[in-house]
N, C-alpha and C positions, 0 to 999 in steps of 0.2 A: 690700499694707498700707502700705508706706512712701510710695509715690506718692500714695495716697489721703490720707495724713496731711498732705500739703502743701496740700490744699484746705481744711483746717480754718481757721476764723477765730481759733482759739486759738493764739497764738504759741508757747506752751510745748509744745503738742502737735506743732507743726511742727518746733520745735527738737529735740524728742525723736526724731522720725522721721529728721531729718538726722544726729543723733548716731549713730544706728544705721547709717545709710547710709555714714557716714564710715569706719567700720571694716570694712565688708564688701568683700572684695577682688574684683578681676576687671575686665578691660577692658570686657567686655560690659556690666557694670553702669554703668560710667562713661559709655558711649555712650548708655545708656538715660536716665541723668540729664540728659545734654546735650540729648537730644531733648525730654525732659519740661520742662526749664527754659524752653525757647523758647515753651511754651504757657502759662506761669504769669503771674500778676499781678506787678507790679514788685517788691513787697516779698519775695514768695516766691522770685522769680527771683534777687534779690540774695542771699537766704539759701542757695540752691542753689549759687550761684557761690562763696560762702565755703566751702561744704563741698567743692566740687570742687577748690579750691585746696589745702585741707588733705589731700585724698586724694592729691594729688601726681601724678596720672596725666596724662602729657603729651597723651593723646588729647583732653583737654578744652581744650588750648591754643587751637585755632582759634576755638572758641566764646567763650572768655574774651577773646581779642583783639577779637573782634567786639563784645563787650559794652562795650569801652572807649568806643565811640561810640553807645551806646544813648541813646534820647531821655530816659530817666529818670536823674536824677543819682544816686539811691541805687544803681542797678544799675552805673553807671559807677564809683562809688567802691568798690563791692565788687570789681569787676574789677581796679582798680588794686591793691588789697590781695592779690588772689588770684594775679595774674600772676607775681610774683616767686617764689611758692612752687613754680611749675612749672619754674623755671630762671632764675636772675638774669642770666646772660649775654645771653640773647636778650630778656629783659624790658626792658633798658635803652633800646634804640631806641624801643620802643613807649611807654615811660613819658616819654621826652623829647618825643615827638610830642604826648603829652597836655599836657605843660607849655607847649608853644608855643601851643596853642589853648584850653586848659582855663580854667575859671573859678577863682576863688580857692580854693574848697574842694578842687578837683581838684589844683591846684598844691601845696597843702599836703599832700595825701595822697601825691602823688608824692615830695615832699621827705622825708616820713617813711619811705617805702620805700627811697629812695636813701641816707638817713643810716644805715640798718641794713644796707646792702649792703657786703660786705667783699671783693668780687672786684677783681682788679688792674686790670681794664679800665675801672672806673667813672670815675676821675678824668680820664683822657684823653678819654673819651666826653663827659662833661659840660662839660669845659673847651672842647672844640671847638665846642660848641653855644652857649656863653655869649653871644657877640656878637649872635647872631640871635634871642635870646629876648626876649619882652616883659618889661616892668619887674618885675612880681612874680616871674616865673620867674628873672630875673637875681638878684634878692635871695636867692632860695632856693638857687640854684647857688653863689653866693658863700659862703653859710653852710656848704654842704657842703664846698667847697674849704678853708675855714678849719678845719673840724672835722678834715679829713685833713692839716692842716699842709702843704698842697700848694705848697711854696715855688717850684716850677718854673713855677707859673702866676701869680706875683706881678704880672708885667707886664700880663696880661689884666685883673686886678682894678684895677691902677693906672689903666688907661684908663677904667674905669667910674667912677672918682672925678671925672671930668670930665663925667659924664652931666648932661643937662638935667633929669632926674627926681630930685627930692630924696630919695626913698626909695632909689633905686639908689645915689646918692652916699653916703648914710648907710651902706648895706649894705657898700659898698666900704671905707669908712673903718673900719668895725667889723671887717671881715675882715682888713685889712692886718696888724695886730699878730701874727697867727698865720702870716703868709706871708712877711714880710720877713726878711732876714738882713743881715749886715754889709756885704755887697757892694751893698746897696740904699740905703745911707745918702744918697748924692747924690740919688737919685730922691726920697727922702723930703723932703729939704730943698727940692727943687724943688716938690714937692707942697704943702708948707706955705706956700710963697710964692703959689701960685695957687689953692688950693682955696677953693671956696665952701661954707660950711657949709649944711646942709639947712635 
């Protein structure tokens, strides 16, 4: 009955079927949903991915990781949201990989997930990746570093204030007030002398 409901053109009917599936326990059922999702149209596939994330069964992890590179953006965005529900620790490398190659919508979706992530390994992970990121991803990462008051990474952000990209320079300047401390006064004076406003 639940699998049949996903074939309906009525979204409310599909959502009702998924609501029921979300609360039915069992690894066998998770694997059945994974198999079924691969046969569905994009919108239905994305809805199943949402449900699998909320089920929290790590057996769905390989399928959801694979969905991060699906040809359809709706499916990819669903996977970005679902992946951290299955475990934030190992979601971070996958989400950062999306940031490196993703489009603006995907980068924003990853940023939303990372901003809500509370694990201790988040800041070192994203800080290490900052220099290699494209411009929009750099602005997102600096926003996250600022939100965490990550003062130990102030030098990384200071370097980005010299970026040739105006948006990156602006993001760095916006983040710095949350990152600097007294010991950084000389660096800030130097920045004021050489900074180019966006």
